[in-house]
Steps between C-alpha positions, in 0.01 A plus 500: 500500500614611844295224663719228337829688532753527781651799320350838593410608148296798620815676620685457170585827327404557138746363244670255740553124492504263797523130571148367548463245779170315489319331787474121460673506160872427478648665191857512377446823309221750554529878460246780511529842337286800587457672168233618262561580136184709460558714808280285720637325807552133427711193565672241284599157630792301362506129579652195331280306260554185707344663806219703345242223556561512876455877493194505277 
């Protein structure tokens, strides 16, 4: 994920949310959350349905 992101997601603290800026993909709304519901470290990405194809 870091290779396509301009946002330094590795430095995010657990249970925080940040704007996600992607390289070569212009998005109007893209957020990333560092969270894990099972106790594991994980991320969730929030992006508009109109822009998901560009991201995927």
